[in-house]
C-alpha positions in Angstrom: -7.5 8.6 18.2 -4.9 5.8 18.6 -5.6 2.4 17.0 -3.4 -0.6 17.8 -3.4 -3.5 15.2 -1.9 -6.7 16.5 -1.9 -10.5 16.5 -1.2 -13.3 18.9 0.2 -15.9 16.5 1.9 -16.0 13.1 1.7 -13.3 10.4 -2.0 -12.8 9.6 -1.4 -9.6 7.7 -1.2 -7.0 10.5 0.9 -4.5 8.5 -1.2 -4.9 5.4 -4.4 -4.3 7.4 -2.9 -1.3 9.2 -1.8 0.2 5.9 -5.2 -0.5 4.3 -7.0 1.2 7.2 -4.8 4.3 6.8 -5.4 4.4 3.0 -9.2 4.0 3.4 -9.7 6.2 6.5 -13.0 8.2 6.1 -13.3 11.9 5.9 -10.6 14.5 5.3 -8.3 13.2 8.0 -4.8 12.2 7.0 -3.9 9.3 9.4 -0.4 8.3 10.3 0.6 4.6 10.3 3.5 3.9 12.7 5.4 0.6 12.6 6.1 -0.4 16.2 6.5 -4.1 15.6 9.2 -5.3 18.0 10.3 -7.8 15.3 11.1 -5.0 12.9 9.2 -3.2 10.2 8.4 -4.2 6.6 7.4 -1.1 4.8 10.9 0.3 4.2 11.9 -2.8 2.2 8.5 -3.2 0.5 8.5 0.3 -0.9 12.3 0.8 -1.1 12.2 3.9 1.1 15.0 5.6 3.0 15.9 4.4 6.5 15.3 7.9 7.9 13.2 9.6 9.1 11.4 6.8 10.9 10.9 5.1 14.2 14.6 5.4 15.2 14.8 9.1 14.5 11.5 9.6 16.3 12.9 7.8 19.4 16.0 9.9 19.2 14.0 13.1 19.0 11.8 11.9 21.9 14.9 11.3 24.0 16.2 14.8 23.3 12.9 16.7 23.5 10.9 14.6 25.9 8.1 13.8 23.5 5.9 16.6 24.6 5.5 18.1 21.1 2.3 16.6 19.7 3.6 17.2 16.2 6.7 15.1 16.8 5.3 12.0 15.1 4.3 13.8 12.0 7.8 15.2 11.7 9.3 11.7 11.2 6.9 10.4 8.5 7.6 9.5 4.9 5.0 9.1 2.2 3.9 5.9 0.5 3.2 6.2 -3.3 -0.5 6.8 -2.6 0.3 9.7 -0.1 -0.2 7.8 3.1 2.0 9.1 5.9 4.0 6.4 7.7 6.7 6.2 10.4 8.9 3.4 9.2 10.1 0.8 11.7 13.7 -0.4 11.3 14.2 -3.8 9.7 16.2 -5.2 12.6 14.5 -6.4 15.8 17.3 -5.0 18.0 16.9 -1.5 16.7 13.1 -1.7 16.9 13.1 -2.8 20.5 15.6 -0.1 21.4 13.4 2.5 19.8 10.3 1.1 21.6 12.2 1.3 24.9 12.1 5.1 24.5 8.7 5.5 22.8 6.7 3.2 25.0 8.1 4.4 28.3 6.7 7.2 30.5 3.1 8.2 31.2 2.4 9.4 27.6 4.2 8.3 24.5 4.6 10.6 21.5 2.0 8.4 19.7 -0.5 9.0 22.4 0.2 12.8 22.4 -0.2 12.9 18.6 -3.4 10.9 18.7 -4.9 13.2 21.4 -4.9 16.2 19.0 -8.3 17.0 17.5 -8.7 15.4 14.1 -5.6 13.2 14.4 -5.6 9.4 13.9 -2.6 7.3 14.6 -2.6 3.6 13.6 0.0 1.5 15.3 1.2 -1.6 13.6 2.2 -3.6 16.6 2.9 -7.0 15.0 2.7 -10.2 17.0 2.3 -9.5 20.7 4.2 -11.7 23.3 3.7 -11.5 27.1 6.9 -9.5 27.4 6.5 -7.4 24.3 7.7 -3.8 24.7 4.8 -2.6 22.6 2.2 -3.6 25.2 2.4 -0.1 26.7 1.3 1.4 23.4 -1.5 -1.1 23.0 -2.8 -0.4 26.6 -2.9 3.3 25.8 -4.9 2.8 22.6 -8.5 3.8 22.2 -9.1 0.7 20.0 -7.3 -2.6 19.6 -7.9 -4.7 16.5 -6.8 -8.2 17.3 -6.2 -10.0 13.9 -6.2 -13.7 13.3 -6.7 -16.2 10.5 -9.6 -18.6 11.1 -7.3 -21.6 11.4 -6.8 -24.0 14.2 -3.4 -22.9 15.4 -4.2 -19.1 15.5 -7.6 -19.5 17.0 -6.2 -21.8 19.7 -3.9 -18.9 20.8 -6.8 -16.5 20.8 -8.8 -18.9 23.0 -5.9 -19.4 25.3 -5.0 -15.7 25.7 -8.5 -14.1 25.4 -8.9 -13.2 29.0 -5.5 -11.5 29.1 -6.0 -9.8 25.7 -9.3 -8.3 27.0 -7.3 -6.3 29.5 -4.9 -4.7 26.9 -7.2 -2.0 25.6 -10.4 -0.1 26.5 -12.0 -1.3 23.2 -10.5 -4.6 22.0 -12.1 -5.9 18.8 -11.6 -9.2 16.9 -11.0 -9.3 13.1 -10.7 -12.4 11.0 -8.5 -12.5 7.8 -8.8 -14.9 4.9 -10.3 -18.3 4.3 -10.9 -20.9 7.0 -13.7 -21.6 9.5 -17.0 -19.8 9.0 -17.3 -16.6 11.0 -20.4 -17.7 12.9 -18.7 -20.9 14.0 -15.6 -19.0 15.2 -17.8 -16.6 17.2 -19.9 -19.5 18.6 -16.9 -21.7 19.6 -14.8 -18.9 21.1 -17.9 -17.2 22.5 -16.8 -13.8 21.3 -18.3 -11.5 18.6 -16.3 -10.9 15.4 -16.2 -7.3 14.4 -15.4 -8.0 10.7 -13.8 -10.4 8.3 -11.3 -9.3 5.7 -11.3 -11.4 2.5 -8.2 -12.9 1.0 -7.1 -10.5 -1.8 -3.7 -11.1 -3.1 -3.8 -8.4 -5.8 -5.0 -5.8 -3.3 -2.4 -6.8 -0.8 0.3 -6.7 -3.4 -0.6 -3.2 -4.3 -0.4 -2.1 -0.7 2.8 -4.0 -0.2 4.5 -2.3 -3.1 4.8 -5.5 -5.1 2.5 -4.5 -8.0 2.5 -1.8 -10.6 -1.2 -2.4 -11.3 -3.5 0.7 -11.5 -5.9 -1.2 -9.3 -6.1 0.9 -6.1 -6.9 -0.3 -2.6 -10.3 1.5 -2.8 -11.3 -0.8 -5.8 -10.0 -4.0 -4.2 -11.8 -6.4 -1.9 -9.2 -5.6 0.7 -9.7 -1.9 0.3 -13.5 -2.2 0.6 -13.2 -4.4 3.7 -10.7 -1.9 5.3 -13.0 1.0 4.5 -15.9 -0.7 6.4 -13.7 -1.4 9.4 -12.3 2.2 9.4 -15.8 3.7 9.2 -17.0 1.5 12.0 -14.1 2.5 14.3 -14.4 6.1 13.2 -18.1 6.4 13.8 -18.1 4.6 17.1 -15.2 6.6 18.5 -17.2 9.8 18.5 -19.0 10.2 21.9 -21.9 10.1 22.2 -22.8 7.7 19.5 -26.0 8.9 17.7 -25.9 6.6 14.6 -24.5 3.3 13.3 -23.9 0.1 15.1 -21.3 -0.1 17.9 -18.2 -2.1 17.1 -18.2 -5.6 18.3 -15.7 -5.8 21.2 -13.5 -8.7 22.2 -15.5 -9.9 25.2 -17.7 -12.8 26.2 -20.7 -12.7 23.9 -24.0 -11.7 25.3 -27.1 -13.8 24.9 -28.4 -13.6 21.3 -25.0 -13.0 19.8 -24.3 -16.7 19.5 -26.0 -19.4 17.3 -29.1 -21.0 18.8 -27.2 -24.0 20.3 -26.0 -23.4 23.8 -23.1 -25.8 23.4 -20.3 -24.8 21.0 -20.1 -27.3 18.1 -16.8 -28.5 16.5 -15.5 -26.1 13.8 -16.0 -27.1 10.2 -13.6 -25.6 7.6 -15.1 -23.3 5.0 -13.8 -21.2 2.2 -16.2 -18.3 3.0 -14.4 -15.0 3.1 -17.0 -12.3 2.8 -16.9 -9.3 5.0 -19.2 -9.5 8.0 -21.1 -6.3 8.7 -19.9 -5.0 12.0 
């Protein structure tokens, strides 16, 4: 399975959420997080890792070998302190875009080939998506797209403006809110789309995932870790056809009758500090 995590505006924590999903993925699978942000990656600097292997070496190997080997992505990973496998994006945008020019071209990218193997999960950290972003080809090939936004006026305005376009990017686009701001129900009502989940603000949990803390508090014990675990389980369960149990993930689409509040007319958003996780 290939999961694309992205945003339309600002830096709402796409890399942190992608890493948290990988760290809290259910079952015995060992997912791979791949930094394909055209603006450059963050994990190399955060964890003080080597610059190779990574996205650049993966692109070079793909150019040489054609990307047909489904194990190619796994061969260019490094391990984070907790054991999560990651393909590190280069710090510079120029290098990142050059690598994506190779990895996102052609009918099947090495990410898609790796994700098609039984029991494999690839989580693509796509960063902020622009209309001409070279990462769009990877997002379009994803099984699930998690569109991340903070519930603030500026970010939600971009979601509202680009919603119709974003709906066409993936076969299963889902909307995730991060942090404090407008209440989830009001965001859903005003934008007329369901919200899959809400990730609470958790500075300590994020610091641990970002390599900025030496605390023994693991992602599984943090509010961020618990929220990521719920999202990961939702995506994992609902990706297995046919679905026999659980609730289907809320997809980024116009809401059906009954999914909105009782008022037929969207009301102005009222700021709130609520940050609990919304059950998918």
